[in-house]
Residue frames as a rotation matrix with the C-alpha (Angstrom) as fourth column:
MET 1
-0.106 0.100 0.989 60.28
-0.979 0.163 -0.122 67.91
-0.174 -0.982 0.080 -105.94
THR 2
-0.862 -0.215 -0.458 60.71
-0.296 0.949 0.112 64.16
0.411 0.233 -0.882 -105.44
ARG 3
0.264 0.958 0.111 57.58
-0.869 0.186 0.459 62.18
0.419 -0.217 0.882 -105.09
GLN 4
-0.721 -0.552 0.418 57.91
-0.691 0.614 -0.380 59.35
-0.047 -0.564 -0.825 -102.47
PHE 5
0.283 0.734 -0.617 56.33
-0.751 0.570 0.333 56.04
0.597 0.369 0.712 -103.31
VAL 6
-0.568 -0.426 0.704 56.24
-0.759 0.602 -0.248 53.10
-0.319 -0.675 -0.665 -100.88
TYR 7
-0.140 0.369 -0.919 55.46
-0.609 0.699 0.374 49.53
0.781 0.612 0.127 -102.27
LEU 8
-0.286 0.084 0.955 53.84
-0.872 0.390 -0.296 47.07
-0.397 -0.917 -0.038 -99.77
HIS 9
-0.714 -0.143 -0.686 54.10
-0.572 0.684 0.453 43.51
0.404 0.716 -0.570 -100.93
GLY 10
0.389 0.900 -0.195 51.69
-0.713 0.429 0.555 40.60
0.583 -0.077 0.809 -100.64
GLN 11
-0.394 -0.452 0.801 51.89
-0.855 0.500 -0.138 37.44
-0.338 -0.739 -0.583 -98.55
PRO 12
0.310 -0.945 -0.106 53.66
0.505 0.069 0.860 35.23
-0.805 -0.320 0.499 -99.28
GLY 13
0.764 -0.116 0.634 55.64
0.531 -0.443 -0.722 37.67
0.365 0.889 -0.277 -101.22
GLY 14
0.145 -0.795 -0.589 58.38
0.761 -0.291 0.580 40.24
-0.633 -0.532 0.563 -100.94
PRO 15
0.281 -0.016 -0.960 59.74
-0.199 -0.979 -0.042 43.49
-0.939 0.203 -0.278 -102.39
ASP 16
-0.806 -0.584 0.095 60.95
-0.070 0.253 0.965 41.56
-0.588 0.771 -0.245 -105.45
GLU 17
0.100 0.892 0.440 57.33
0.726 0.237 -0.645 41.61
-0.680 0.384 -0.624 -106.63
LEU 18
0.452 0.061 -0.890 58.36
-0.281 -0.937 -0.207 44.92
-0.847 0.343 -0.406 -108.25
SER 19
-0.311 -0.699 -0.644 60.63
-0.878 -0.048 0.477 42.96
-0.365 0.713 -0.599 -110.67
LEU 20
-0.050 0.405 0.913 58.41
0.006 0.914 -0.405 39.85
-0.999 -0.015 -0.048 -111.25
PHE 21
0.693 0.530 0.489 57.74
0.486 0.159 -0.860 41.04
-0.533 0.833 -0.147 -114.75
GLY 22
0.086 -0.742 0.665 61.08
0.924 -0.190 -0.333 42.68
0.373 0.643 0.669 -115.61
PRO 23
-0.733 -0.521 -0.438 62.32
0.661 -0.697 -0.278 46.13
-0.161 -0.493 0.855 -114.91
LEU 24
0.567 0.823 -0.031 59.87
0.813 -0.565 -0.139 49.05
-0.132 0.054 -0.990 -114.31
HIS 25
-0.595 -0.662 0.456 61.00
0.707 -0.701 -0.096 52.45
0.384 0.265 0.885 -115.50
TRP 26
0.222 0.731 -0.645 59.77
0.953 -0.301 -0.014 55.02
-0.204 -0.612 -0.764 -113.04
PRO 27
0.776 0.075 0.626 59.70
0.343 -0.884 -0.319 58.80
0.529 0.462 -0.712 -113.65
ASP 28
-0.209 -0.970 0.127 62.74
0.420 -0.206 -0.884 60.72
0.883 -0.131 0.450 -112.68
ASP 29
-0.412 0.071 0.909 60.87
-0.608 -0.764 -0.216 62.57
0.678 -0.642 0.357 -109.94
VAL 30
0.735 0.677 -0.023 59.75
-0.491 0.555 0.671 59.28
0.467 -0.482 0.741 -108.22
ALA 31
-0.557 -0.823 0.114 61.68
-0.708 0.399 -0.582 57.69
0.434 -0.405 -0.805 -105.43
ILE 32
0.513 0.810 -0.282 60.26
-0.578 0.570 0.584 54.23
0.634 -0.136 0.761 -104.70
THR 33
-0.629 -0.636 0.448 61.07
-0.767 0.415 -0.489 52.13
0.125 -0.651 -0.749 -101.68
ALA 34
0.335 0.678 -0.654 59.88
-0.538 0.708 0.458 48.56
0.774 0.199 0.601 -101.11
PRO 35
-0.250 -0.517 0.818 60.43
-0.967 0.088 -0.240 47.41
0.053 -0.851 -0.522 -97.55
ASP 36
-0.416 -0.025 -0.909 60.71
-0.199 0.978 0.064 43.75
0.887 0.207 -0.412 -96.75
ARG 37
0.207 0.593 0.778 58.03
-0.884 -0.227 0.408 43.22
0.419 -0.773 0.477 -94.02
ASN 38
0.797 0.015 -0.604 59.24
0.123 0.974 0.188 39.60
0.591 -0.224 0.775 -93.62
ARG 39
0.046 -0.924 -0.381 62.50
0.807 0.259 -0.531 40.92
0.589 -0.283 0.757 -92.14
VAL 40
-0.894 -0.396 -0.210 62.23
0.444 -0.727 -0.523 44.48
0.055 -0.561 0.826 -90.89
PRO 41
0.029 0.918 -0.395 59.43
0.739 -0.286 -0.610 46.74
-0.673 -0.274 -0.687 -89.72
VAL 42
0.223 0.172 0.960 58.13
0.886 -0.447 -0.126 49.35
0.407 0.878 -0.252 -92.24
SER 43
-0.236 -0.250 -0.939 59.66
0.537 -0.839 0.089 52.76
-0.810 -0.483 0.332 -91.90
LEU 44
0.597 0.578 0.557 58.28
0.788 -0.292 -0.542 55.55
-0.150 0.762 -0.630 -94.08
PRO 45
-0.449 -0.791 0.415 60.30
0.839 -0.534 -0.109 58.32
0.307 0.299 0.903 -95.80
GLU 46
-0.582 0.184 -0.792 59.69
0.344 -0.827 -0.445 61.97
-0.737 -0.531 0.418 -94.94
GLY 47
-0.807 0.260 -0.531 57.10
-0.509 -0.761 0.401 64.11
-0.300 0.594 0.746 -96.55
PRO 48
0.206 0.978 -0.038 53.96
-0.833 0.155 -0.531 63.09
-0.513 0.141 0.847 -98.45
ILE 49
-0.752 -0.523 0.401 53.80
-0.373 0.839 0.395 59.56
-0.543 0.148 -0.826 -99.44
THR 50
0.183 0.742 -0.645 51.97
-0.941 0.323 0.104 57.48
0.285 0.588 0.757 -102.16
LEU 51
-0.377 -0.208 0.903 51.31
-0.576 0.816 -0.052 53.97
-0.725 -0.539 -0.427 -100.94
ILE 52
-0.035 0.379 -0.925 50.99
-0.850 0.474 0.227 50.99
0.525 0.794 0.306 -103.22
GLY 53
-0.372 0.061 0.926 49.53
-0.706 0.630 -0.324 47.99
-0.603 -0.775 -0.191 -101.52
PHE 54
-0.361 0.192 -0.913 49.31
-0.717 0.568 0.403 44.61
0.596 0.800 -0.068 -103.42
SER 55
-0.079 0.383 -0.920 47.05
0.106 0.921 0.374 41.83
0.991 -0.068 -0.114 -102.13
MET 56
0.472 0.215 -0.855 47.71
0.855 0.128 0.503 41.48
0.217 -0.968 -0.123 -98.32
GLY 57
-0.669 -0.713 -0.211 49.85
0.743 -0.651 -0.155 44.56
-0.027 -0.261 0.965 -98.58
GLY 58
-0.294 0.637 0.713 46.62
0.183 -0.695 0.696 46.51
0.938 0.335 0.087 -99.16
LYS 59
0.717 0.559 -0.416 45.65
0.512 -0.017 0.859 46.04
0.473 -0.829 -0.298 -95.46
VAL 60
-0.050 -0.767 -0.640 49.06
0.944 -0.245 0.220 47.35
-0.326 -0.593 0.736 -94.42
ALA 61
-0.749 -0.191 0.635 48.57
0.486 -0.809 0.330 50.38
0.451 0.556 0.699 -96.67
LEU 62
0.176 0.921 0.346 45.17
0.190 -0.377 0.907 51.04
0.966 -0.094 -0.242 -95.17
ASP 63
0.552 -0.058 -0.832 46.56
0.832 0.099 0.545 50.60
0.051 -0.993 0.103 -91.61
TRP 64
-0.597 -0.787 -0.158 49.23
0.783 -0.614 0.101 53.30
-0.177 -0.064 0.982 -92.39
ALA 65
-0.526 0.411 0.744 46.58
0.308 -0.724 0.618 55.48
0.793 0.554 0.254 -93.93
ARG 66
0.585 0.809 -0.049 44.54
0.352 -0.199 0.914 55.44
0.730 -0.552 -0.402 -90.77
ALA 67
0.387 -0.466 -0.796 47.54
0.896 -0.015 0.445 55.92
-0.219 -0.885 0.411 -88.49
LEU 68
-0.531 -0.681 -0.505 49.14
0.442 -0.731 0.521 58.85
-0.723 0.054 0.689 -90.48
PRO 69
0.360 0.767 0.531 46.36
0.831 -0.006 -0.556 60.45
-0.423 0.642 -0.640 -92.45
GLU 70
0.785 -0.128 -0.606 48.29
-0.170 -0.985 -0.013 63.75
-0.596 0.113 -0.795 -92.86
ARG 71
-0.260 -0.965 -0.045 51.24
-0.397 0.064 0.916 61.98
-0.880 0.256 -0.400 -94.60
ILE 72
-0.420 0.092 0.903 49.38
0.588 0.786 0.194 59.94
-0.692 0.612 -0.384 -97.21
ALA 73
-0.630 0.155 -0.761 48.98
-0.518 -0.814 0.263 61.77
-0.579 0.560 0.593 -100.53
HIS 74
0.081 0.560 -0.825 47.49
-0.968 0.241 0.069 58.78
0.237 0.793 0.561 -102.50
ILE 75
-0.265 -0.129 0.956 46.74
-0.463 0.886 -0.008 55.08
-0.846 -0.445 -0.294 -102.03
HIS 76
-0.110 0.199 -0.974 46.97
-0.909 0.375 0.179 52.60
0.401 0.905 0.140 -104.86
LEU 77
-0.159 0.104 0.982 45.47
-0.611 0.771 -0.180 49.20
-0.775 -0.629 -0.059 -103.99
ILE 78
-0.331 -0.148 -0.932 46.19
-0.904 0.334 0.268 46.39
0.272 0.931 -0.244 -106.33
ALA 79
-0.060 0.368 -0.928 44.14
-0.116 0.921 0.372 43.28
0.991 0.130 -0.013 -106.15
PRO 80
-0.495 -0.277 0.823 43.62
-0.734 -0.374 -0.567 44.19
0.465 -0.885 -0.018 -102.42
ALA 81
-0.504 0.329 -0.799 42.66
0.529 0.849 0.015 41.59
0.683 -0.414 -0.602 -99.83
GLY 82
-0.399 0.454 0.797 39.90
-0.523 -0.826 0.209 43.65
0.753 -0.334 0.567 -98.37
PRO 83
-0.537 0.132 0.833 38.09
-0.806 0.210 -0.553 42.61
-0.248 -0.969 -0.007 -95.15
PRO 84
-0.768 0.326 -0.551 36.71
-0.040 0.835 0.549 38.97
0.639 0.444 -0.628 -95.47
ASP 85
-0.748 0.440 0.497 33.55
-0.660 -0.418 -0.623 39.90
-0.066 -0.795 0.603 -93.68
SER 86
0.419 0.903 0.092 31.41
-0.879 0.429 -0.208 36.96
-0.227 0.006 0.974 -94.82
GLU 87
-0.086 -0.365 0.927 31.83
-0.061 0.931 0.361 33.20
-0.994 -0.026 -0.103 -95.16
ALA 88
0.799 0.416 0.433 30.59
0.380 0.208 -0.901 33.63
-0.465 0.885 0.008 -98.78
LEU 89
0.755 -0.620 -0.214 33.60
-0.649 -0.658 -0.383 35.81
0.096 0.428 -0.899 -99.55
LEU 90
-0.083 -0.832 0.548 35.97
-0.796 0.387 0.466 33.26
-0.600 -0.397 -0.694 -98.08
ASP 91
0.407 0.383 0.829 34.28
0.119 0.878 -0.464 30.66
-0.906 0.288 0.312 -100.16
GLN 92
0.997 0.047 0.056 35.31
0.067 -0.278 -0.958 32.55
-0.030 0.959 -0.281 -103.30
MET 93
0.505 -0.863 0.011 38.97
-0.861 -0.503 0.076 32.99
-0.060 -0.048 -0.997 -102.21
ALA 94
0.445 -0.371 -0.815 41.54
-0.289 0.802 -0.523 30.31
0.847 0.469 0.250 -103.32
GLY 95
-0.632 -0.739 -0.233 43.15
0.032 0.275 -0.961 30.54
0.774 -0.615 -0.150 -99.87
GLY 96
0.118 0.822 0.557 39.90
-0.655 -0.357 0.666 30.52
0.746 -0.444 0.497 -97.93
ALA 97
0.715 0.108 -0.691 40.67
0.275 0.865 0.421 27.29
0.642 -0.491 0.589 -96.14
LEU 98
-0.304 -0.888 -0.345 44.01
0.781 -0.025 -0.624 28.59
0.546 -0.459 0.701 -94.89
PHE 99
-0.610 0.071 0.789 42.34
-0.281 -0.951 -0.132 31.88
0.741 -0.302 0.600 -93.79
ARG 100
0.535 0.832 0.147 39.74
-0.521 0.188 0.833 30.07
0.665 -0.522 0.534 -91.79
MET 101
0.447 -0.466 -0.763 42.40
0.663 0.745 -0.067 27.94
0.600 -0.477 0.643 -90.22
ALA 102
-0.665 -0.687 0.294 44.22
0.364 -0.641 -0.675 31.20
0.652 -0.342 0.676 -89.09
ARG 103
-0.265 0.633 0.727 40.96
-0.650 -0.674 0.351 32.38
0.712 -0.380 0.590 -87.56
ASP 104
0.647 0.759 0.071 39.65
-0.607 0.457 0.650 29.16
0.461 -0.464 0.756 -86.03
ARG 105
0.907 -0.403 -0.122 42.67
0.418 0.835 0.357 26.94
-0.042 -0.375 0.926 -85.38
PRO 106
0.810 -0.585 0.039 45.60
-0.556 -0.787 -0.266 29.38
0.187 0.194 -0.963 -84.80
ARG 107
0.215 -0.782 0.585 48.07
-0.583 0.377 0.719 26.80
-0.783 -0.496 -0.375 -83.42
LEU 108
0.339 -0.046 0.940 47.53
0.612 0.769 -0.183 24.48
-0.714 0.637 0.289 -86.41
PHE 109
0.963 0.052 0.265 47.91
0.250 -0.547 -0.799 27.43
0.103 0.835 -0.540 -88.70
ALA 110
0.581 -0.812 0.053 51.21
-0.752 -0.511 0.416 28.37
-0.311 -0.282 -0.908 -87.06
ARG 111
-0.039 -0.635 0.772 52.54
-0.047 0.773 0.633 24.85
-0.998 -0.012 -0.060 -87.79
VAL 112
0.638 0.277 0.719 51.23
0.690 0.210 -0.693 25.04
-0.343 0.938 -0.057 -91.42
ALA 113
0.956 -0.270 -0.113 52.99
-0.289 -0.931 -0.222 28.42
-0.046 0.245 -0.968 -91.75
ARG 114
0.238 -0.921 0.310 56.24
-0.639 0.092 0.764 26.88
-0.732 -0.379 -0.566 -90.59
LEU 115
0.057 -0.105 0.993 55.83
0.474 0.878 0.066 23.95
-0.879 0.466 0.100 -93.08
GLN 116
0.884 0.234 0.404 55.14
0.465 -0.370 -0.804 26.44
-0.039 0.899 -0.436 -95.91
SER 117
0.739 -0.659 -0.142 58.32
-0.630 -0.750 0.200 28.32
-0.238 -0.058 -0.969 -94.93
LEU 118
-0.035 -0.765 0.643 60.36
-0.204 0.635 0.745 25.20
-0.978 -0.105 -0.179 -95.02
MET 119
0.351 0.229 0.908 58.99
0.763 0.493 -0.419 24.35
-0.543 0.840 -0.001 -98.56
ALA 120
0.999 0.016 0.048 59.77
0.041 -0.807 -0.589 27.91
0.029 0.590 -0.807 -99.73
ARG 121
0.455 -0.889 0.041 63.30
-0.738 -0.352 0.575 27.54
-0.497 -0.292 -0.817 -98.54
LEU 122
-0.353 -0.594 0.723 64.07
-0.202 0.803 0.561 23.96
-0.914 0.051 -0.403 -99.73
VAL 123
-0.627 0.182 0.758 61.70
0.718 0.512 0.472 23.46
-0.302 0.840 -0.451 -102.73
PRO 124
-0.497 0.424 -0.757 60.47
-0.161 -0.902 -0.400 26.87
-0.853 -0.077 0.517 -103.82
ARG 125
-0.833 0.173 -0.525 59.61
-0.533 -0.002 0.846 25.67
0.146 0.985 0.094 -107.33
VAL 126
-0.714 0.601 -0.359 57.26
0.603 0.789 0.120 23.09
0.356 -0.131 -0.925 -105.90
MET 127
-0.377 0.607 -0.700 55.55
0.678 -0.334 -0.654 25.71
-0.631 -0.721 -0.286 -103.96
VAL 128
-0.715 0.132 -0.687 55.25
-0.511 -0.768 0.385 27.98
-0.477 0.626 0.616 -106.97
ARG 129
-0.838 0.376 -0.395 53.50
-0.097 0.611 0.786 25.09
0.537 0.697 -0.476 -108.81
MET 130
-0.504 0.681 -0.531 51.10
0.864 0.395 -0.313 24.76
-0.004 -0.617 -0.787 -105.78
LEU 131
-0.517 0.288 -0.806 50.41
0.217 -0.867 -0.449 28.46
-0.828 -0.407 0.386 -105.68
LEU 132
-0.608 0.134 -0.782 49.71
-0.713 -0.526 0.464 28.72
-0.349 0.840 0.416 -109.38
ALA 133
-0.953 0.151 0.262 47.76
0.212 0.951 0.225 25.44
-0.215 0.270 -0.939 -109.67
THR 134
-0.047 0.998 -0.043 44.40
0.832 0.016 -0.555 27.31
-0.553 -0.062 -0.831 -109.66
ALA 135
-0.700 -0.346 -0.625 45.61
0.024 -0.886 0.464 30.14
-0.714 0.310 0.628 -111.91
GLN 136
0.059 0.738 0.672 43.00
0.903 0.248 -0.351 31.58
-0.425 0.628 -0.652 -114.19
GLY 137
0.940 0.274 -0.202 42.49
0.183 -0.907 -0.379 34.53
-0.287 0.320 -0.903 -116.45
GLY 138
0.711 -0.703 -0.007 45.67
-0.487 -0.485 -0.726 36.34
0.507 0.520 -0.687 -117.17
ASP 139
0.178 -0.689 0.703 47.51
-0.908 0.161 0.387 34.39
-0.380 -0.707 -0.597 -114.43
ALA 140
0.756 0.095 0.648 47.11
0.077 0.970 -0.232 31.14
-0.650 0.225 0.726 -116.46
ALA 141
0.860 -0.488 0.147 49.53
0.140 -0.050 -0.989 32.50
0.490 0.871 0.025 -119.05
LEU 142
0.331 -0.743 0.582 51.96
-0.839 -0.514 -0.179 33.69
0.432 -0.429 -0.793 -116.45
ALA 143
0.545 -0.033 0.838 51.90
-0.594 0.689 0.415 30.29
-0.591 -0.724 0.356 -114.82
LEU 144
0.859 -0.171 0.482 53.32
0.440 0.728 -0.526 28.82
-0.261 0.664 0.701 -118.03
ASP 145
0.779 -0.568 0.264 56.11
-0.249 -0.668 -0.701 31.43
0.575 0.481 -0.662 -118.21
PRO 146
0.455 -0.640 -0.619 59.45
0.733 0.664 -0.148 29.97
0.506 -0.386 0.771 -117.05
ALA 147
-0.518 -0.710 0.477 60.92
0.361 -0.687 -0.630 33.35
0.775 -0.154 0.612 -116.26
PHE 148
0.102 0.677 0.729 57.93
-0.649 -0.510 0.564 34.40
0.754 -0.531 0.388 -114.12
ARG 149
0.854 0.275 -0.442 58.02
0.046 0.806 0.590 31.01
0.518 -0.525 0.676 -112.32
ALA 150
0.065 -0.944 -0.323 61.73
0.793 0.246 -0.558 31.40
0.606 -0.220 0.764 -111.63
ARG 151
-0.578 -0.203 0.790 61.34
-0.165 -0.919 -0.357 34.94
0.799 -0.337 0.498 -110.22
MET 152
0.485 0.787 0.382 58.43
-0.616 -0.003 0.788 33.76
0.621 -0.617 0.484 -108.00
ALA 153
0.685 -0.238 -0.689 60.51
0.496 0.844 0.202 30.84
0.533 -0.480 0.696 -106.64
ALA 154
-0.373 -0.922 0.107 63.43
0.587 -0.324 -0.742 33.18
0.718 -0.214 0.662 -105.83
MET 155
-0.340 0.301 0.891 61.14
-0.543 -0.836 0.076 35.73
0.768 -0.458 0.448 -104.16
LEU 156
0.699 0.712 -0.072 59.46
-0.378 0.453 0.808 32.96
0.607 -0.537 0.585 -102.03
LYS 157
0.345 -0.695 -0.631 62.82
0.740 0.615 -0.272 31.49
0.577 -0.373 0.726 -100.96
ALA 158
-0.598 -0.705 0.381 64.04
0.377 -0.667 -0.643 34.94
0.707 -0.241 0.665 -99.96
GLY 159
-0.390 0.543 0.744 60.93
-0.655 -0.731 0.190 35.97
0.647 -0.413 0.641 -98.13
LEU 160
0.627 0.722 0.293 58.64
-0.739 0.431 0.518 33.27
0.248 -0.541 0.803 -96.66
GLY 161
0.560 -0.454 -0.693 61.51
0.163 0.881 -0.445 30.84
0.812 0.136 0.567 -96.74
HIS 162
-0.532 -0.810 -0.245 63.21
0.495 -0.063 -0.866 32.68
0.686 -0.583 0.435 -93.92
ALA 163
-0.950 0.212 0.228 60.24
-0.308 -0.736 -0.602 34.41
0.040 -0.643 0.765 -92.11
SER 164
-0.534 0.788 -0.307 57.25
0.513 0.590 0.623 32.35
0.672 0.175 -0.720 -91.26
GLN 165
-0.491 0.325 -0.808 56.40
0.794 -0.214 -0.569 34.41
-0.358 -0.921 -0.153 -88.18
SER 166
-0.698 0.265 -0.665 55.67
-0.282 -0.956 -0.084 37.76
-0.658 0.128 0.742 -89.92
TYR 167
-0.834 0.425 -0.353 53.72
-0.276 0.232 0.933 35.94
0.478 0.875 -0.076 -92.62
ALA 168
-0.466 0.618 -0.633 51.63
0.749 0.656 0.089 34.10
0.471 -0.432 -0.769 -90.03
ALA 169
-0.602 0.185 -0.777 51.12
0.589 -0.555 -0.588 37.24
-0.540 -0.811 0.225 -88.01
GLU 170
-0.884 0.178 -0.433 49.89
-0.377 -0.819 0.432 39.20
-0.278 0.545 0.791 -90.92
ILE 171
-0.582 0.692 -0.427 47.35
-0.040 0.501 0.865 36.55
0.812 0.520 -0.264 -92.01
SER 172
-0.420 0.444 -0.792 46.12
0.899 0.324 -0.296 36.25
0.125 -0.836 -0.535 -88.41
ALA 173
-0.693 0.178 -0.699 45.67
0.206 -0.879 -0.429 40.01
-0.691 -0.441 0.572 -88.21
TYR 174
-0.868 0.395 -0.301 43.79
-0.459 -0.405 0.791 40.04
0.190 0.825 0.532 -91.51
MET 175
-0.413 0.737 -0.536 41.29
0.363 0.672 0.645 37.54
0.836 0.072 -0.545 -90.09
GLN 176
-0.523 0.340 -0.782 40.47
0.743 -0.269 -0.613 39.85
-0.419 -0.901 -0.111 -87.18
PRO 177
0.515 0.813 0.271 37.68
0.853 -0.455 -0.256 42.39
-0.085 0.363 -0.928 -87.70
TRP 178
-0.435 -0.758 -0.486 39.17
0.647 -0.638 0.418 45.54
-0.627 -0.132 0.768 -89.23
SER 179
-0.400 0.360 0.843 36.59
0.821 -0.267 0.504 47.06
0.407 0.894 -0.189 -91.55
VAL 180
0.334 0.754 -0.566 35.01
0.930 -0.360 0.070 49.41
-0.150 -0.550 -0.821 -88.97
SER 181
0.321 -0.288 -0.902 37.43
0.303 -0.871 0.386 52.25
-0.897 -0.397 -0.192 -89.30
LEU 182
-0.430 -0.508 0.746 37.90
0.826 0.111 0.552 52.32
-0.363 0.854 0.372 -93.08
SER 183
0.479 0.716 0.508 35.43
0.830 -0.558 0.003 55.16
0.285 0.420 -0.862 -93.48
SER 184
0.714 -0.259 -0.650 37.91
0.248 -0.775 0.582 57.44
-0.655 -0.577 -0.489 -91.76
ILE 185
-0.334 -0.868 0.367 40.30
0.661 0.061 0.747 57.20
-0.672 0.492 0.554 -94.79
THR 186
0.657 0.581 -0.480 39.92
0.153 -0.727 -0.670 60.40
-0.738 0.366 -0.566 -96.76
ALA 187
-0.335 -0.801 -0.496 42.99
-0.441 -0.332 0.834 60.20
-0.833 0.498 -0.243 -99.01
PRO 188
0.316 0.444 -0.838 42.36
-0.944 0.063 -0.323 59.56
-0.091 0.894 0.439 -102.71
VAL 189
-0.155 -0.247 0.957 42.22
-0.247 0.947 0.204 55.74
-0.957 -0.204 -0.207 -103.41
THR 190
-0.007 0.144 -0.990 42.78
-0.997 0.076 0.018 54.00
0.078 0.987 0.143 -106.72
LEU 191
0.211 0.179 0.961 41.58
-0.376 0.922 -0.089 50.43
-0.902 -0.343 0.262 -106.90
TRP 192
-0.235 -0.277 -0.932 42.95
-0.950 0.270 0.159 47.96
0.208 0.922 -0.327 -109.53
HIS 193
-0.282 0.174 0.944 41.26
-0.428 0.857 -0.286 44.59
-0.859 -0.484 -0.167 -109.64
GLY 194
-0.896 -0.126 -0.426 40.97
-0.428 0.503 0.751 41.79
0.119 0.855 -0.504 -112.13
GLU 195
0.065 0.991 0.117 37.54
-0.997 0.060 0.046 40.49
0.038 -0.119 0.992 -112.75
ALA 196
0.581 0.144 -0.801 38.90
-0.264 0.964 -0.018 36.90
0.770 0.222 0.598 -113.03
ASP 197
-0.408 -0.787 0.463 40.77
-0.669 -0.087 -0.738 37.10
0.621 -0.611 -0.490 -109.66
ASN 198
0.518 0.620 -0.589 40.20
-0.065 0.715 0.696 33.94
0.853 -0.322 0.411 -107.62
TRP 199
-0.420 -0.704 -0.572 42.75
0.678 0.175 -0.714 34.85
0.603 -0.688 0.404 -104.92
ALA 200
-0.775 0.270 -0.571 41.25
0.288 -0.654 -0.699 38.05
-0.562 -0.706 0.430 -103.98
PRO 201
-0.149 0.767 0.624 37.76
0.987 0.150 0.051 38.27
-0.054 0.623 -0.780 -105.59
ILE 202
-0.640 -0.073 0.765 36.71
0.437 -0.854 0.284 41.54
0.632 0.515 0.579 -107.03
ALA 203
0.463 0.885 -0.047 33.93
0.441 -0.184 0.879 41.75
0.769 -0.428 -0.475 -104.41
LEU 204
0.175 -0.495 -0.851 36.62
0.966 -0.081 0.246 42.67
-0.191 -0.865 0.464 -101.93
SER 205
-0.883 -0.468 0.029 37.39
0.462 -0.857 0.227 45.88
-0.081 0.214 0.973 -103.83
GLU 206
-0.277 0.844 0.459 33.73
0.288 -0.383 0.878 46.60
0.917 0.375 -0.137 -104.47
HIS 207
0.557 0.492 -0.669 33.23
0.778 -0.029 0.627 46.64
0.289 -0.870 -0.399 -100.68
LEU 208
-0.291 -0.759 -0.582 36.20
0.862 -0.472 0.185 48.86
-0.415 -0.448 0.792 -100.18
ALA 209
-0.789 -0.047 0.613 35.07
0.473 -0.683 0.556 51.25
0.393 0.729 0.561 -102.83
ALA 210
0.160 0.935 0.317 31.76
0.268 -0.350 0.898 51.82
0.950 -0.059 -0.306 -101.00
THR 211
0.497 0.014 -0.868 33.48
0.858 0.143 0.493 52.27
0.131 -0.990 0.060 -97.67
PHE 212
-0.487 -0.846 -0.217 36.08
0.871 -0.488 -0.049 55.07
-0.064 -0.213 0.975 -98.10
SER 213
0.405 0.553 -0.728 35.09
0.537 -0.788 -0.299 58.77
-0.740 -0.270 -0.616 -97.38
GLY 214
-0.216 -0.595 -0.774 37.54
-0.204 -0.748 0.632 60.15
-0.955 0.295 0.040 -99.94
PRO 215
0.397 0.363 -0.843 37.54
-0.893 -0.058 -0.446 60.02
-0.211 0.930 0.301 -103.81
VAL 216
-0.089 -0.343 0.935 37.85
-0.064 0.939 0.338 56.58
-0.994 -0.030 -0.105 -105.25
THR 217
0.019 -0.012 -1.000 38.83
-0.999 -0.050 -0.018 55.51
-0.049 0.999 -0.013 -108.75
PHE 218
0.180 0.099 0.979 37.98
-0.252 0.966 -0.051 51.85
-0.951 -0.237 0.199 -109.51
HIS 219
-0.181 -0.272 -0.945 39.71
-0.982 0.104 0.158 50.11
0.055 0.957 -0.286 -112.48
ARG 220
0.493 0.448 0.745 37.84
-0.362 0.885 -0.292 46.89
-0.791 -0.126 0.599 -113.24
LEU 221
-0.312 -0.794 -0.522 40.15
-0.875 0.026 0.483 44.73
-0.370 0.608 -0.703 -115.40
PRO 222
0.719 0.685 0.120 38.36
-0.613 0.706 -0.354 42.13
-0.327 0.181 0.927 -117.48
GLY 223
0.815 -0.307 -0.491 40.23
-0.139 0.719 -0.681 38.89
0.562 0.624 0.543 -118.04
LEU 224
-0.243 -0.935 0.260 42.98
-0.461 -0.124 -0.879 39.68
0.854 -0.333 -0.401 -115.40
SER 225
0.616 0.330 -0.715 43.49
0.460 0.587 0.667 37.73
0.639 -0.740 0.210 -112.32
HIS 226
0.851 -0.210 -0.482 45.95
0.413 -0.299 0.860 38.33
-0.325 -0.931 -0.167 -109.34
TYR 227
-0.019 -0.953 -0.301 49.44
0.401 -0.283 0.871 38.76
-0.916 -0.104 0.388 -110.60
SER 228
-0.367 -0.058 0.928 48.40
0.915 -0.203 0.349 39.77
0.168 0.977 0.128 -114.17
THR 229
0.786 0.595 0.169 46.57
0.511 -0.779 0.364 42.69
0.348 -0.200 -0.916 -112.38
LEU 230
0.563 -0.652 -0.508 49.78
0.347 -0.371 0.861 43.49
-0.750 -0.661 0.017 -110.50
ARG 231
-0.406 -0.741 0.534 51.75
0.804 -0.012 0.595 43.61
-0.434 0.671 0.601 -113.81
HIS 232
0.057 0.564 0.823 49.07
0.853 -0.456 0.254 45.87
0.519 0.688 -0.507 -115.41
ALA 233
0.891 0.438 -0.119 48.73
0.431 -0.732 0.527 48.26
0.144 -0.521 -0.841 -112.58
LEU 234
0.296 -0.854 -0.428 52.44
0.438 -0.277 0.855 48.68
-0.849 -0.441 0.292 -111.88
GLN 235
-0.496 -0.519 0.696 53.10
0.857 -0.159 0.491 49.42
-0.144 0.840 0.523 -115.51
ARG 236
0.294 0.703 0.648 50.25
0.718 -0.610 0.336 52.06
0.631 0.367 -0.684 -115.49
ILE 237
0.911 0.048 -0.410 51.36
0.357 -0.591 0.724 53.63
-0.208 -0.806 -0.555 -112.28
ALA 238
0.011 -0.987 -0.161 55.01
0.603 -0.122 0.788 53.81
-0.797 -0.106 0.594 -113.26
ALA 239
-0.470 -0.168 0.867 54.03
0.867 -0.270 0.418 55.39
0.164 0.948 0.272 -116.69
ALA 240
0.559 0.829 -0.003 51.88
0.802 -0.540 0.254 58.08
0.209 -0.144 -0.967 -115.00
């Protein structure tokens, strides 16, 4: 029987996150789809589904888990951007200022999102340098890898470069209160989080782990940050 996996990318990001580190070799009984939320609405395959949500895609995975609890067999959350329920958490996040802007000054944020989209379309390599400027832990090595930077630039150009509205909408929704119903999620959850992540601090996963009603497995990954955690988790999930 074929196992259906759905990968939900981060923001800014796209389905090409699955190939940021080279090809992944999935088991023969796994069919994996990676919808591009920047361009089309997510549609789920038939039958039980395993969701894989990376970064901002973690919230999307949890939204689906609440909406269709009977369909979700398992949820993998990789460096998830859990609810930013305190100013202290936002202070720890590399994108905290942008998130506050989305919450407090939505019109200005919409203009900034359009500017980011223009940069991603015209000068994606510059945007990659900006995104990775604060890289630490395992991401510091990735930031020096020309192949990784080139794949990131192509992904940003294909995604954010042509779709600022969906990017802005997801970040705006992320900054609205949404933690109250997480306790209704009973599907098994596996959390993967780097202890050196400064994009999505590990405190976000710690909060999630204490909230779910179902079984939780929590992989704390010393020395790894955001994208290095994605690489590690995808390799482990694909090999299982």
